LUMMAR-729373 format. One record per residue: x, y, z of N, C-alpha, C in turn; residue number from 1; residue in one letter. Coordinates in nm, 4 decimals, padded with zeros to 6 digits. Example, Ala and Ser with C-alpha at 12.3 -4.5 7.8 and 13.67 -1.06 7.14 Angstrom:
! residues 2
((01.3190; -00.5690; 00.7800); (01.2300; -00.4500; 00.7800); (01.3200; -00.3300; 00.7800); 1; a)
((01.2850; -00.2250; 00.7080); (01.3670; -00.1060; 00.7140); (01.2900; 00.0030; 00.7870); 2; s)
***
This chain:
! residues 104
((00.0855; -00.1187; 00.0000); (00.0000; 00.0000; 00.0000); (00.0894; 00.1240; 00.0000); 1; m)
((00.0561; 00.2174; -00.0810); (00.1390; 00.3370; -00.0894); (00.0980; 00.4394; 00.0165); 2; s)
((00.1860; 00.5349; 00.0377); (00.1606; 00.6408; 00.1350); (00.0729; 00.7473; 00.0693); 3; v)
((-00.0349; 00.7835; 00.1356); (-00.1332; 00.8795; 00.0831); (-00.0864; 01.0226; 00.1090); 4; q)
((-00.0900; 01.1058; 00.0061); (-00.0617; 01.2490; 00.0247); (-00.1833; 01.3124; 00.0909); 5; r)
((-00.1602; 01.3880; 00.1968); (-00.2702; 01.4490; 00.2706); (-00.2662; 01.6004; 00.2572); 6; l)
((-00.3857; 01.6582; 00.2592); (-00.4046; 01.8026; 00.2462); (-00.5148; 01.8439; 00.3433); 7; y)
((-00.5358; 01.9730; 00.3565); (-00.6444; 02.0223; 00.4416); (-00.7758; 01.9517; 00.4089); 8; d)
((-00.8024; 01.9324; 00.2805); (-00.9342; 01.8825; 00.2382); (-00.9565; 01.7330; 00.2615); 9; k)
((-00.8503; 01.6519; 00.2720); (-00.8731; 01.5082; 00.2895); (-00.8201; 01.4539; 00.4224); 10; n)
((-00.7631; 01.5395; 00.5051); (-00.6994; 01.4947; 00.6290); (-00.7984; 01.4282; 00.7249); 11; f)
((-00.9070; 01.4973; 00.7558); (-01.0050; 01.4452; 00.8531); (-01.0607; 01.3106; 00.8112); 12; e)
((-01.0983; 01.3010; 00.6859); (-01.1544; 01.1749; 00.6360); (-01.0523; 01.0624; 00.6467); 13; e)
((-00.9266; 01.0923; 00.6137); (-00.8222; 00.9899; 00.6163); (-00.7979; 00.9383; 00.7577); 14; f)
((-00.7827; 01.0287; 00.8548); (-00.7496; 00.9817; 00.9898); (-00.8687; 00.9182; 01.0609); 15; v)
((-00.9907; 00.9498; 01.0205); (-01.1069; 00.8970; 01.0917); (-01.1610; 00.7671; 01.0336); 16; s)
((-01.1272; 00.7343; 00.9095); (-01.1902; 00.6166; 00.8489); (-01.1174; 00.4857; 00.8757); 17; q)
((-00.9915; 00.4920; 00.9154); (-00.9109; 00.3713; 00.9309); (-00.8830; 00.3440; 01.0778); 18; n)
((-00.8618; 00.2164; 01.1111); (-00.8365; 00.1789; 01.2502); (-00.7069; 00.2401; 01.3023); 19; a)
((-00.5939; 00.2110; 01.2394); (-00.4651; 00.2678; 01.2801); (-00.4063; 00.3447; 01.1627); 20; v)
((-00.3735; 00.4708; 01.1893); (-00.3236; 00.5612; 01.0855); (-00.1965; 00.6277; 01.1378); 21; v)
((-00.0952; 00.6377; 01.0517); (00.0270; 00.7103; 01.0852); (00.0402; 00.8251; 00.9863); 22; v)
((00.0513; 00.9482; 01.0377); (00.0677; 01.0653; 00.9520); (00.2071; 01.1225; 00.9747); 23; v)
((00.2808; 01.1356; 00.8654); (00.4148; 01.1926; 00.8655); (00.4035; 01.3410; 00.8323); 24; d)
((00.4290; 01.4271; 00.9319); (00.4308; 01.5718; 00.9102); (00.5735; 01.6076; 00.8690); 25; f)
((00.5894; 01.6648; 00.7490); (00.7218; 01.6868; 00.6913); (00.7251; 01.8162; 00.6111); 26; y)
((00.8458; 01.8504; 00.5635); (00.8635; 01.9590; 00.4662); (00.9695; 01.9132; 00.3658); 27; a)
((00.9574; 01.9601; 00.2426); (01.0502; 01.9190; 00.1372); (01.1949; 01.9586; 00.1670); 28; d)
((01.2154; 02.0704; 00.2348); (01.3493; 02.1214; 00.2619); (01.4165; 02.0560; 00.3817); 29; w)
((01.3445; 01.9743; 00.4554); (01.3908; 01.9164; 00.5825); (01.4724; 01.7891; 00.5585); 30; c)
((01.6028; 01.7943; 00.5877); (01.6882; 01.6777; 00.5641); (01.6489; 01.5567; 00.6504); 31; m)
((01.6205; 01.5720; 00.7807); (01.5740; 01.4550; 00.8572); (01.4449; 01.3950; 00.7996); 32; p)
((01.3590; 01.4800; 00.7427); (01.2357; 01.4297; 00.6795); (01.2703; 01.3427; 00.5593); 33; c)
((01.3711; 01.3839; 00.4841); (01.4136; 01.3055; 00.3682); (01.4716; 01.1713; 00.4106); 34; r)
((01.5337; 01.1682; 00.5278); (01.5864; 01.0419; 00.5816); (01.4708; 00.9495; 00.6198); 35; i)
((01.3666; 01.0047; 00.6794); (01.2535; 00.9237; 00.7257); (01.1633; 00.8764; 00.6121); 36; m)
((01.1553; 00.9517; 00.5042); (01.0604; 00.9222; 00.3974); (01.0693; 00.7787; 00.3433); 37; s)
((01.1880; 00.7287; 00.3058); (01.1919; 00.5907; 00.2559); (01.1571; 00.4877; 00.3631); 38; p)
((01.1840; 00.5194; 00.4877); (01.1468; 00.4276; 00.5967); (00.9959; 00.4167; 00.6079); 39; r)
((00.9277; 00.5301; 00.5941); (00.7814; 00.5307; 00.5985); (00.7257; 00.4536; 00.4791); 40; i)
((00.7854; 00.4750; 00.3613); (00.7415; 00.4026; 00.2415); (00.7548; 00.2517; 00.2616); 41; d)
((00.8673; 00.2076; 00.3176); (00.8887; 00.0637; 00.3415); (00.7894; 00.0096; 00.4436); 42; e)
((00.7661; 00.0839; 00.5499); (00.6706; 00.0382; 00.6511); (00.5292; 00.0292; 00.5956); 43; l)
((00.4955; 00.1183; 00.5021); (00.3607; 00.1127; 00.4431); (00.3418; -00.0161; 00.3637); 44; s)
((00.4508; -00.0714; 00.3112); (00.4430; -00.1993; 00.2396); (00.4399; -00.3175; 00.3369); 45; e)
((00.5080; -00.3034; 00.4498); (00.5181; -00.4131; 00.5469); (00.3964; -00.4234; 00.6381); 46; e)
((00.3439; -00.3110; 00.6818); (00.2323; -00.3088; 00.7768); (00.1027; -00.2800; 00.7007); 47; l)
((00.0500; -00.3811; 00.6371); (-00.0671; -00.3649; 00.5497); (-00.1916; -00.3202; 00.6252); 48; k)
((-00.1977; -00.3496; 00.7551); (-00.3153; -00.3158; 00.8344); (-00.3139; -00.1719; 00.8845); 49; e)
((-00.2089; -00.0975; 00.8510); (-00.1943; 00.0418; 00.8919); (-00.1999; 00.1306; 00.7683); 50; v)
((-00.2678; 00.2437; 00.7788); (-00.2704; 00.3413; 00.6692); (-00.1683; 00.4507; 00.7003); 51; s)
((-00.0849; 00.4815; 00.6018); (00.0190; 00.5833; 00.6180); (-00.0126; 00.7027; 00.5288); 52; f)
((00.0045; 00.8215; 00.5852); (-00.0151; 00.9442; 00.5087); (00.0984; 01.0410; 00.5342); 53; g)
((00.1188; 01.1343; 00.4403); (00.2207; 01.2388; 00.4536); (00.1541; 01.3731; 00.4354); 54; k)
((00.1857; 01.4660; 00.5268); (00.1284; 01.5993; 00.5188); (00.2418; 01.7014; 00.5203); 55; l)
((00.2497; 01.7809; 00.4136); (00.3511; 01.8853; 00.4019); (00.3085; 02.0034; 00.4892); 56; n)
((00.3899; 02.0335; 00.5917); (00.3516; 02.1384; 00.6869); (00.3555; 02.2778; 00.6251); 57; v)
((00.4362; 02.2975; 00.5218); (00.4413; 02.4283; 00.4549); (00.3150; 02.4554; 00.3746); 58; d)
((00.2555; 02.3503; 00.3190); (00.1362; 02.3653; 00.2355); (00.0069; 02.3539; 00.3162); 59; e)
((00.0137; 02.2999; 00.4358); (-00.1058; 02.2735; 00.5176); (-00.0809; 02.3177; 00.6615); 60; n)
((-00.0456; 02.4444; 00.6766); (-00.0018; 02.4939; 00.8079); (-00.1117; 02.4904; 00.9136); 61; s)
((-00.2378; 02.5015; 00.8743); (-00.3446; 02.5026; 00.9751); (-00.3529; 02.3688; 01.0480); 62; s)
((-00.3360; 02.2591; 00.9768); (-00.3396; 02.1276; 01.0422); (-00.2154; 02.1100; 01.1286); 63; i)
((-00.1000; 02.1510; 01.0783); (00.0232; 02.1415; 01.1574); (00.0099; 02.2213; 01.2868); 64; a)
((-00.0483; 02.3402; 01.2789); (-00.0682; 02.4224; 01.3985); (-00.1657; 02.3568; 01.4950); 65; q)
((-00.2707; 02.2973; 01.4407); (-00.3718; 02.2333; 01.5243); (-00.3120; 02.1217; 01.6104); 66; r)
((-00.2141; 02.0512; 01.5535); (-00.1512; 01.9412; 01.6266); (-00.0226; 01.9832; 01.6964); 67; f)
((00.0070; 02.1128; 01.6963); (00.1213; 02.1642; 01.7693); (00.2552; 02.1182; 01.7157); 68; g)
((00.2635; 02.1014; 01.5840); (00.3878; 02.0550; 01.5228); (00.4894; 02.1697; 01.5257); 69; i)
((00.5978; 02.1507; 01.6013); (00.7035; 02.2521; 01.6034); (00.8364; 02.1957; 01.5538); 70; i)
((00.8500; 02.0642; 01.5541); (00.9696; 01.9984; 01.5008); (00.9267; 01.8971; 01.3966); 71; s)
((01.0024; 01.8900; 01.2894); (00.9740; 01.7891; 01.1873); (01.1009; 01.7094; 01.1614); 72; i)
((01.0867; 01.5843; 01.1231); (00.9606; 01.5126; 01.1038); (00.8932; 01.4790; 01.2373); 73; p)
((00.7613; 01.4810; 01.2337); (00.6795; 01.4306; 01.3443); (00.5816; 01.3300; 01.2858); 74; t)
((00.5784; 01.2127; 01.3450); (00.4799; 01.1114; 01.3081); (00.3736; 01.1099; 01.4168); 75; l)
((00.2480; 01.1247; 01.3769); (00.1384; 01.1130; 01.4733); (00.0612; 00.9858; 01.4404); 76; i)
((00.0380; 00.9074; 01.5447); (-00.0359; 00.7814; 01.5294); (-00.1779; 00.8040; 01.5806); 77; i)
((-00.2740; 00.7684; 01.4958); (-00.4156; 00.7792; 01.5296); (-00.4747; 00.6389; 01.5358); 78; f)
((-00.5675; 00.6196; 01.6281); (-00.6440; 00.4955; 01.6311); (-00.7896; 00.5332; 01.6416); 79; k)
((-00.8682; 00.4862; 01.5469); (-01.0115; 00.5170; 01.5410); (-01.0360; 00.6672; 01.5465); 80; n)
((-00.9523; 00.7444; 01.4789); (-00.9712; 00.8880; 01.4661); (-00.9114; 00.9733; 01.5760); 81; g)
((-00.8583; 00.9111; 01.6807); (-00.8005; 00.9869; 01.7920); (-00.6491; 00.9693; 01.7969); 82; s)
((-00.5794; 01.0772; 01.8298); (-00.4349; 01.0703; 01.8426); (-00.3990; 00.9870; 01.9645); 83; q)
((-00.3106; 00.8867; 01.9451); (-00.2707; 00.8004; 02.0567); (-00.1213; 00.8094; 02.0867); 84; v)
((-00.0407; 00.8590; 01.9924); (00.1040; 00.8650; 02.0148); (00.1654; 00.9559; 01.9108); 85; d)
((00.2926; 00.9946; 01.9376); (00.3673; 01.0676; 01.8368); (00.5151; 01.0381; 01.8525); 86; e)
((00.5844; 01.0476; 01.7404); (00.7283; 01.0270; 01.7339); (00.7863; 01.1521; 01.6701); 87; i)
((00.8775; 01.2184; 01.7410); (00.9386; 01.3409; 01.6890); (01.0839; 01.3124; 01.6542); 88; v)
((01.1243; 01.3530; 01.5346); (01.2621; 01.3336; 01.4909); (01.2802; 01.2034; 01.4144); 89; g)
((01.4033; 01.1779; 01.3757); (01.4308; 01.0563; 01.3002); (01.4367; 00.9365; 01.3947); 90; t)
((01.3897; 00.8255; 01.3451); (01.3943; 00.6984; 01.4170); (01.4281; 00.5891; 01.3159); 91; r)
((01.4771; 00.4786; 01.3678); (01.4998; 00.3632; 01.2804); (01.3646; 00.3091; 01.2354); 92; s)
((01.3659; 00.2404; 01.1239); (01.2426; 00.1783; 01.0752); (01.1884; 00.0819; 01.1808); 93; k)
((01.2785; 00.0080; 01.2443); (01.2377; -00.0884; 01.3466); (01.1738; -00.0175; 01.4661); 94; e)
((01.2291; 00.0979; 01.5046); (01.1734; 00.1731; 01.6161); (01.0329; 00.2225; 01.5879); 95; g)
((01.0109; 00.2708; 01.4658); (00.8769; 00.3159; 01.4272); (00.7819; 00.1972; 01.4231); 96; v)
((00.8270; 00.0865; 01.3640); (00.7430; -00.0332; 01.3556); (00.6998; -00.0783; 01.4947); 97; r)
((00.7931; -00.0802; 01.5890); (00.7648; -00.1244; 01.7256); (00.6594; -00.0356; 01.7921); 98; e)
((00.6724; 00.0963; 01.7729); (00.5755; 00.1884; 01.8320); (00.4377; 00.1699; 01.7690); 99; t)
((00.4309; 00.1584; 01.6367); (00.3024; 00.1456; 01.5673); (00.2339; 00.0148; 01.6050); 100; v)
((00.3108; -00.0922; 01.6180); (00.2522; -00.2235; 01.6471); (00.1805; -00.2282; 01.7818); 101; r)
((00.2159; -00.1386; 01.8731); (00.1475; -00.1346; 02.0035); (-00.0012; -00.1059; 01.9879); 102; k)
((-00.0399; -00.0451; 01.8749); (-00.1790; -00.0019; 01.8570); (-00.2583; -00.0930; 01.7645); 103; y)
((-00.1992; -00.2028; 01.7216); (-00.2702; -00.2960; 01.6330); (-00.3504; -00.3967; 01.7149); 104; l)
***
C-alpha cells in the first residue's frame, strides 16, 4: 500500500476512516524528513493493516498548527480517529514499527 498524500481537504476523512493511521508531518526542505521518507514508504508496504499518510507542513499549516507541530519530522499515530502517540525526529524503521505495532 502506498503512502497517501494528505491536504487540508482530505486529512479528517483519512485519519477517521481507518483503525490505525500514521501521519508523517514533513517539509521538502527538511533533511531529517528526507531520511525518514523511505522508511515510511517501506513500513507502508510491510504493515498492510496500517494506513500511512504524509502531510507537508508548509502547504497545510493550519493542520500542523492544530496538532502543535514545532519539530519535523513528526509522526502522529491515530487509532479510530483519535491521536494516541507521536514520534518526533528521526527513528529507525524498526523503532517506528515497534511503536506502531502497540496499537494494532
